[in-house]
C-alpha positions as CSV (number, residue, x, y, z in Angstrom):
1,M,-15.6,164.4,151.2
2,R,-17.0,162.4,154.1
3,V,-16.6,158.6,154.4
4,T,-19.8,157.1,155.8
5,G,-18.9,153.5,156.2
6,L,-17.3,150.4,154.6
7,R,-19.3,149.4,151.4
8,Q,-17.4,146.3,150.3
9,V,-14.4,144.2,151.2
10,A,-12.8,141.6,148.9
11,Q,-11.4,138.2,149.9
12,R,-9.3,135.7,147.9
13,A,-11.1,132.6,146.7
14,E,-9.0,130.1,144.8
15,D,-12.0,127.8,144.3
16,L,-15.1,129.9,144.0
17,D,-17.6,127.0,144.4
18,R,-15.9,125.8,147.5
19,A,-15.6,129.4,149.0
20,V,-19.3,130.1,148.2
21,A,-20.3,126.9,149.9
22,F,-18.2,127.8,153.0
23,Y,-19.5,131.3,153.4
24,R,-23.1,130.4,152.6
25,D,-23.5,127.0,154.2
26,V,-21.0,127.1,157.1
27,L,-21.1,130.8,158.1
28,G,-24.7,131.3,157.0
29,L,-24.1,134.5,155.0
30,E,-26.7,135.5,152.3
31,L,-25.4,135.1,148.8
32,I,-26.7,138.1,146.9
33,A,-25.1,137.7,143.5
34,R,-22.7,135.5,141.5
35,F,-21.2,136.3,138.1
36,D,-19.5,133.5,136.1
37,P,-17.5,134.7,134.2
38,P,-15.5,136.5,135.6
39,G,-15.8,134.5,138.8
40,L,-17.2,136.8,141.5
41,A,-19.6,136.1,144.4
42,F,-21.1,138.7,146.6
43,F,-22.5,138.2,150.2
44,R,-24.4,140.4,152.5
45,L,-22.4,141.1,155.6
46,G,-24.5,143.5,157.6
47,E,-24.3,146.9,155.7
48,T,-21.1,145.7,153.9
49,R,-20.8,143.4,150.9
50,L,-18.2,140.6,150.9
51,L,-16.8,140.0,147.5
52,L,-15.1,136.6,146.9
53,E,-12.8,136.5,143.8
54,G,-9.7,134.7,142.7
55,G,-7.6,137.8,142.0
56,A,-8.2,139.4,145.4
57,P,-5.5,139.4,148.0
58,S,-6.1,137.6,151.3
59,A,-7.7,139.9,153.9
60,I,-8.4,139.3,157.6
61,L,-12.1,139.6,158.1
62,Y,-13.3,140.2,161.7
63,L,-16.9,138.9,161.9
64,A,-19.1,140.3,164.7
65,V,-20.8,137.6,166.7
66,D,-22.9,137.7,169.9
67,D,-20.9,134.9,171.7
68,V,-17.4,134.1,170.5
69,A,-17.1,130.8,172.4
70,E,-20.5,129.6,171.1
71,A,-19.6,130.6,167.5
72,T,-16.2,128.9,167.8
73,E,-17.8,125.6,168.9
74,A,-20.4,125.8,166.1
75,L,-17.6,126.2,163.5
76,R,-15.6,123.3,165.1
77,T,-18.6,121.0,164.8
78,E,-18.6,121.8,161.1
79,G,-14.9,120.7,160.8
80,V,-13.5,124.2,160.6
81,V,-9.9,124.6,161.6
82,I,-9.7,126.8,164.7
83,E,-6.4,128.7,164.8
84,S,-6.8,130.5,168.1
85,E,-9.3,129.8,170.8
86,P,-11.6,132.5,172.2
87,H,-9.6,135.0,174.4
88,V,-10.0,138.6,175.6
89,I,-7.5,140.7,173.7
90,F,-8.4,144.0,175.4
91,E,-10.1,145.0,178.6
92,D,-12.0,148.1,177.7
93,R,-12.1,149.7,181.2
94,D,-12.7,153.3,179.8
95,G,-15.2,152.4,177.0
96,Q,-13.0,153.2,174.0
97,F,-14.6,150.6,171.8
98,G,-17.9,149.9,173.6
99,P,-19.4,149.8,177.1
100,A,-16.8,150.4,179.8
101,G,-15.9,147.3,181.7
102,E,-16.3,144.9,178.8
103,G,-13.6,143.1,177.1
104,E,-13.0,142.6,173.3
105,E,-12.9,138.9,172.7
106,M,-11.6,137.2,169.6
107,A,-11.0,133.8,168.1
108,F,-9.5,132.9,164.7
109,F,-10.2,130.2,162.1
110,R,-9.3,129.4,158.5
111,D,-11.9,129.5,155.8
112,S,-12.1,127.0,153.0
113,E,-9.4,128.9,151.1
114,G,-7.0,129.1,153.9
115,N,-7.7,132.8,154.7
116,L,-7.5,133.7,158.4
117,V,-10.8,135.0,159.7
118,G,-11.6,136.4,163.2
119,L,-14.6,136.2,165.3
120,S,-15.1,139.3,167.5
121,G,-17.5,140.0,170.3
122,R,-17.8,141.8,173.6
123,K,-18.0,140.2,177.1
124,I,-18.1,141.5,180.6
125,T,-14.7,141.0,182.2
126,P,-14.1,140.5,185.9
């Protein structure tokens, strides 16, 4: 057996209509399918599908963005609750996770269902 990637991740959605609106309209993800019943919504997230469903446990999604600060401000203007401002969590001096000398930057927010979601990007660190 050889694992080649992550196909799908599930996220809790107490109110599917509200969650679909958030992920589609606020985050701009493409809704690819919705099934009522049983109450499932699928979004395209790069090569991975995001499944929203009531019975799923809460997961922490880390969404890749080009500019964490810019993405955080865009969410703030939409009224999204920012839990943690953009900050470098790791200075990648040796290039373990990307180009050497860049830092892994993250910020965190709450989606419409109260799930914690991270924004993740790379930036050159001094």
